[in-house]
C-alpha positions as CSV (number, residue, x, y, z in Angstrom):
1,X,-11.9,-3.3,4.9
2,X,-12.1,-1.5,8.1
3,X,-8.3,-0.9,8.0
4,X,-8.6,0.5,4.5
5,X,-11.3,2.9,5.7
6,X,-9.1,3.9,8.7
7,X,-6.2,4.6,6.4
8,X,-8.4,6.8,4.2
9,X,-9.8,8.7,7.3
10,X,-6.2,9.3,8.5
11,X,-5.1,10.6,5.1
12,X,-8.2,12.8,4.8
13,X,-7.5,14.3,8.3
14,X,-3.9,15.0,7.3
15,X,-5.1,16.8,4.1
16,X,-7.7,18.7,6.1
17,X,-4.9,19.8,8.5
18,X,-2.9,21.2,5.6
19,X,-5.6,23.3,4.1
20,X,-6.2,26.9,5.2
21,X,-9.9,26.4,5.4
22,X,-11.5,23.2,6.8
23,X,-13.2,20.8,4.5
24,X,-17.0,20.8,4.5
25,X,-18.7,17.6,5.4
26,X,-19.4,17.0,1.7
27,X,-15.8,17.6,0.7
28,X,-14.6,15.4,3.6
29,X,-16.7,12.5,2.4
30,X,-15.6,12.9,-1.2
31,X,-11.9,13.2,-0.3
32,X,-12.1,10.2,2.0
33,X,-13.8,8.2,-0.8
34,X,-11.2,9.2,-3.3
35,X,-8.4,8.1,-0.9
36,X,-10.2,4.8,-0.1
37,X,-10.6,4.0,-3.8
38,X,-7.0,4.8,-4.4
39,X,-5.8,2.5,-1.6
40,X,-8.0,-0.3,-2.9
41,X,-6.7,0.1,-6.4
42,X,-3.1,0.0,-5.1
43,X,-4.0,-3.2,-3.1
44,X,-5.5,-4.8,-6.2
45,X,-2.4,-3.9,-8.3
46,X,-0.2,-5.4,-5.7
47,X,-2.2,-8.6,-5.8
48,X,-2.0,-8.7,-9.6
49,X,1.8,-8.3,-9.4
50,X,1.9,-11.1,-6.8
51,X,0.1,-13.4,-9.2
52,X,2.4,-12.5,-12.1
53,X,5.4,-13.1,-9.9
54,X,4.1,-16.5,-8.7
55,X,3.6,-17.6,-12.3
56,X,7.2,-16.8,-13.2
57,X,8.5,-19.9,-11.3
58,X,10.4,-22.6,-13.2
59,X,8.3,-25.3,-14.9
60,X,9.0,-27.8,-12.1
61,X,7.3,-25.4,-9.6
62,X,4.4,-24.5,-11.8
63,X,1.9,-26.6,-9.9
64,X,2.7,-24.7,-6.7
65,X,2.8,-21.4,-8.5
66,X,-0.7,-22.0,-9.9
67,X,-1.9,-22.9,-6.4
68,X,-0.5,-19.6,-5.0
69,X,-1.9,-17.6,-7.9
70,X,-5.3,-19.2,-7.3
71,X,-5.2,-18.4,-3.6
72,X,-4.3,-14.8,-4.4
73,X,-7.1,-14.5,-6.9
74,X,-9.5,-16.0,-4.4
75,X,-8.6,-13.3,-1.8
76,X,-8.9,-10.7,-4.5
77,X,-12.4,-11.9,-5.3
78,X,-13.4,-11.7,-1.6
79,X,-12.0,-8.2,-1.4
80,X,-14.0,-7.1,-4.5
81,X,-17.2,-8.7,-3.1
82,X,-16.7,-6.9,0.2
83,X,-16.1,-3.6,-1.5
84,X,-19.2,-4.0,-3.6
85,X,-21.3,-4.7,-0.6
86,X,-20.0,-1.5,1.1
87,X,-21.4,0.7,-1.6
C-alpha cells in the first residue's frame, strides 16, 4: 500500500507543478486521494482480468486455473482489507 500512496504523491506533485497556482493543503489531499483511489481501482481491475484469463484454460488445466484464480482473489481480499483499514 505504501507504494500506491507514493505513486499518488508523485502524480499529485506533477499535477501541482503544471498548475499556475499551487494547490492548497486541502486540494493537495483531495487530489492525492483521487489518484490513490484511481490507482487502486486499476489494480483491482487488473486482478479481475487475471482471474478471468486464468479461467479460460482448457478443461484439462481447470484445476490449476481455479487454484491460480483463488490465489488472485485471496490477494485481492488482502488488498481490500488493507485499504479499508487505511481509511
